C-alpha positions as CSV (number, residue, x, y, z in Angstrom):
1,M,-39.5,-75.6,75.1
2,A,-37.4,-72.8,76.0
3,R,-39.7,-69.9,78.0
4,A,-41.3,-73.8,79.8
5,L,-38.1,-74.3,81.0
6,V,-36.9,-71.2,82.3
7,E,-40.4,-71.0,84.3
8,Q,-39.7,-73.8,85.6
9,R,-36.2,-72.9,87.0
10,L,-34.9,-75.6,85.8
11,A,-33.3,-73.5,83.0
12,A,-31.7,-70.1,84.0
13,C,-31.2,-69.1,80.2
14,A,-32.1,-70.1,77.0
15,Q,-30.0,-69.3,73.6
16,I,-31.4,-70.5,70.7
17,S,-29.6,-70.7,66.9
18,A,-30.7,-70.9,64.1
19,I,-29.0,-74.7,62.2
20,D,-28.9,-76.2,59.3
21,S,-28.3,-80.1,60.8
22,Y,-27.4,-83.2,58.0
23,Y,-27.5,-86.7,60.3
24,A,-28.3,-90.4,59.4
25,W,-31.7,-91.1,60.5
26,E,-33.8,-94.4,59.3
27,D,-31.3,-96.3,57.0
28,A,-31.0,-92.4,55.4
29,I,-29.4,-89.8,55.1
30,R,-31.9,-86.3,56.1
31,H,-30.8,-82.6,55.7
32,D,-33.4,-80.5,57.9
33,A,-33.3,-76.4,59.6
34,E,-33.4,-76.7,63.1
35,F,-32.8,-74.9,66.0
36,R,-30.5,-76.0,68.6
37,V,-30.9,-74.7,72.6
38,L,-28.7,-73.7,74.9
39,F,-29.6,-74.5,78.5
40,K,-27.3,-72.7,81.4
41,V,-28.7,-75.2,84.1
42,A,-26.8,-76.1,87.4
43,A,-25.5,-79.5,87.1
44,S,-28.2,-80.8,89.9
45,A,-31.1,-80.3,88.1
46,Y,-29.6,-82.2,85.0
47,D,-32.2,-85.0,85.8
48,E,-35.7,-83.0,85.6
49,V,-33.9,-81.1,82.6
50,E,-33.6,-84.0,80.9
51,L,-37.0,-85.6,81.4
52,A,-38.5,-82.0,80.9
53,I,-36.9,-82.3,77.3
54,R,-38.5,-85.3,76.6
55,A,-41.5,-84.6,78.1
56,L,-41.6,-81.5,75.1
57,H,-39.5,-82.3,72.2
58,S,-41.2,-83.5,69.1
59,Y,-38.3,-85.6,68.2
60,E,-38.8,-88.9,69.5
61,L,-34.7,-88.7,69.9
62,P,-33.6,-85.7,70.9
63,A,-30.0,-84.4,70.9
64,I,-29.3,-83.9,75.2
65,H,-25.2,-83.5,75.8
66,A,-24.2,-81.8,79.7
67,I,-21.2,-80.0,79.1
68,P,-19.4,-79.6,82.4
69,V,-18.1,-76.4,82.8
70,K,-14.5,-76.9,84.8
71,R,-14.7,-72.9,85.6
72,A,-17.0,-70.3,85.2
73,Y,-16.9,-66.4,86.4
74,A,-18.6,-67.3,90.6
75,P,-21.4,-64.6,90.9
76,Y,-22.8,-65.8,86.8
77,A,-22.2,-69.3,88.2
78,A,-24.1,-69.0,91.3
79,W,-26.6,-66.6,89.6
80,V,-27.2,-70.0,87.3
81,I,-27.2,-72.0,90.1
82,A,-29.6,-70.3,91.9
83,N,-32.1,-69.7,89.4
84,S,-32.6,-73.2,87.7
85,T,-33.0,-74.9,91.1
86,P,-36.7,-75.3,91.6
87,P,-37.8,-74.8,95.2
88,A,-38.5,-77.9,97.2
89,D,-41.4,-79.6,97.3
90,P,-43.3,-78.7,101.0
């Protein structure tokens, strides 16, 4: 999923971390090893990114969060926008 979104230019970067999760699901407390993927994307690409994650994710209810960035180093922010905005269809 991480590679697919970067290849499709929906995300400029994807960082993957192993995590240990405890959560409530189907009237039970579950415990699983999972992976957190942090995608760095332009705010304007959120809807397309969410659709792609939902299509590719194995979970029925994936945790998808958008964390707004109030400020960022301008050259880095420009790189994220340039690399997470898919080209317009001709």
